[in-house]
C-alpha positions, 0 to 999 in steps of 0.5 A: 510479501506474505509469510509462507505457512501463515494459517499454521503459524505457532505464533499466530494470533488475531486481532479485533478485525481477524486479521492480526498479529504475528509476533513472538515475545522472544522476538520483541523483546530483543526490538530495542537491541536490534533496531539500536535507536539512540536516545529512545525518547528524543525526537530528531530535530528533522522531524515534521512532528505536526505532520507526524500527529495528522498522520497517526490521527488519520491511520487510527481512524481508519483501522479503527473503523475496521477494528470495530466490526467483529466487535459490533457483530458479536453485540448484534448476535447476542440480540438476534432473537429478541423483538425489534431486532432489525431496528436495534441491530440497525442502531447499535451498526450506525453507533459503532460503525456509522453504516447501514446493515443488509435488511435482506439478511437481517430479515431471516433471523427469524428463521435461521441464524444470522449469516454473520460471514455476509454481515462482516463482508459487508461491514468491510465493504461499507468501511472501504466505502467510507474511506474512499469517500473521505479520501476523494472528498477531503484529502486527509493526506494533503497529497491530492493533485493541485494541492501545495504540497503536490505541487511543492514536491512536482517542482523539487522533482524537476529541480532534481532532474526527475519529470516522473517518479515511477514506484513498484512496491512490493504488494504486500499490505506492509508496504501499502503506505510506503509513499505517503507515510514511509516516503512522504511523497504526495500520492497524486506526484508519483505513479505507483503500481504493486506487484509481488515481489516488487517485480513489475511488467517491464512491456506494460512499464515501457509503455507508460514510459511512451505515453509521458514522453509523448506527453511532453511532446505534445503537452509540455507537461510535466515539462518540455520534452528538450529539457534534460531530465529523467523518467525514474523508476524505483523498485521497493522490496522489503525485509524484517529487522526483527525476524529476518528469516520468516518475515521478509518477502515470501516471493524470495523466500525472506532472502533480502540479497535474492530479493534486491538482486531481482529488483535490480534485474527488473530495473536493469531490464527495464532500462535495456528495452527503453535504450534498444526500442527508442533512439537519440539517447532515450533512457531512465534513471533508476533506483532500488530501495529496501524497506524495513517494515519493522521500522520503515526505515530505508536502505537506497542502493548506490550506483556502482563504478560502472553505473549500475545498481550495487547490491552491497553499497547502501546509504542506511536512513536508520543508521543516518538517524542514529548518528545525528540524533543529537544533532542540530537541524543544519548539522544533521543536513550537512552530515546527510550531504556529506553522507550522499555527496562527499560535500556538507554543502547542500546548494552543491547537490544535484540530480539523484543525490537532491532527491536521495536527500529528500528522501533521507529527511522525509523519512526521518519523520517517518522513524520517529512517527514509528518510534513515538506511536509503535515503540520503535518498531511495530507490533504486527511484524506480519500480515494483518490486512483487512481486505483484498485489493484486486484489479487496476486503481485503489489510490486512496489505500496508503496504510500499512497493512490494510490491503493486500494488493493483486494488480491485474488485468484477468484473473488468470494473468494475476493468478500468482498474486491473487492465490498469495493474498487468499493463502493470506486470508485463510490464515487470517479470516477463514482459519476463524470462519470469517470470509475473505473480502475482496474489493475489485476495482477498475479505474477508467477515464471518463474523457474516453468514450465507453470507458465507464462501461468497459470497465464495469465489464471488467468488474464482473469479468473479474468476478466472475473468474473469481468465483470459478477460481475459488468456487469453494470459498464461495460456496461456503460465504468464505469469499465475497466480492465487491465490485467497484469503478472510479473515473480517475480523471476526477476526483470522485470516490469509487463507485460501487457497482455490485456485491456478491451480498446483493439481494437475489430477485426472484425468478418469473414463472 
């Protein structure tokens, strides 16, 4: 979650796209000591190095496409009064960003200063469009439905006694990669809904549980209803090992214990709601996980003697990484099994223990990812998101500090989350006279008659509410919106149905 007082942060600096880095030299000078990596140049024998290379290539490609926006616009700004400006500007934009700029904005450069805010927002929206197209057309994370990775993981889940995995991370952009990168879970094999402070809506989650169980009864999907498997609900809160007093979850005042406690309360309330509402032993499995946003390591909370979640007793993937860094692959796996279950035999692991084993092994690769490509700890320990995502969807966003999520059906309902996002971008963008890019998304089911039209109406409704709530920013050109919809039953990318930047038609008299 966001850092309070971000816009006034003393050591807050901006990267090439305006949103960038919150870190201090004195904090990072202690980085290696704090994270306590052993054999800093050595890679763990459980690490999937080829996968790390692919993931880094993807992360670098997408983030650099956003990071080139400001340098490109600066180059264009210098030539706005030159001859053949529009053609030259389009040529520069195509070369640097791979997109065309809106002609109706460029056309006005001869009578008034070029509207750089509009161009900045346009570029952010178009880069998101490219990201979405690439994600659904090319499956760069190799996790789409029906892919070998997704099929293998879903089979492994059932083997762990889990028929559906439902994860709620915090809406903070530093957790946007928690599924595909931190946990190395194929995105199509998990249900992800981000919420501020990871405090999910219990009633909505119960409804999703009902739909899942109904599908098991009606379709034997993902397995038969009589099979002894559970719905697993995970809450992922976050903390900072580098700057714990300021860079934790602001929804909990950077109080790690409070974040864990409230996450546990939500989980237990969800379980109680299911058990109280349905008969025949209906229940769910729960898991509470802490994510260090500096190293991407995990703290997995264990069950207490009364079957509840223990806030104090955790398994640290970073501790395991350090203690097994010199072990062979087989020795490391045995040690992890011993820590989880008290038995070093991997074949004897069952249920959630088996799932936790897979999670730790996967996370070891991510620890090495951060260690190799980010020197053990991310430089941007604070917020550096590129746009705000509002509504329901964004299955294509799996990169750290790319998007701040505000999951909502209505602005009134989701106002606290959205206000936090606007506050973050007031520090990241508005303080630099750049606009806040807001992408509105509503996914729909193409199998349901009229669903597409209703999703479009939802976009326009939320867009109107945003323009009213943040009228001052909108009137100054400091907040722009892009409205998108997507058919979740197909692998098509998001479709842009409107922008605040669209050319206004002249009224007839």
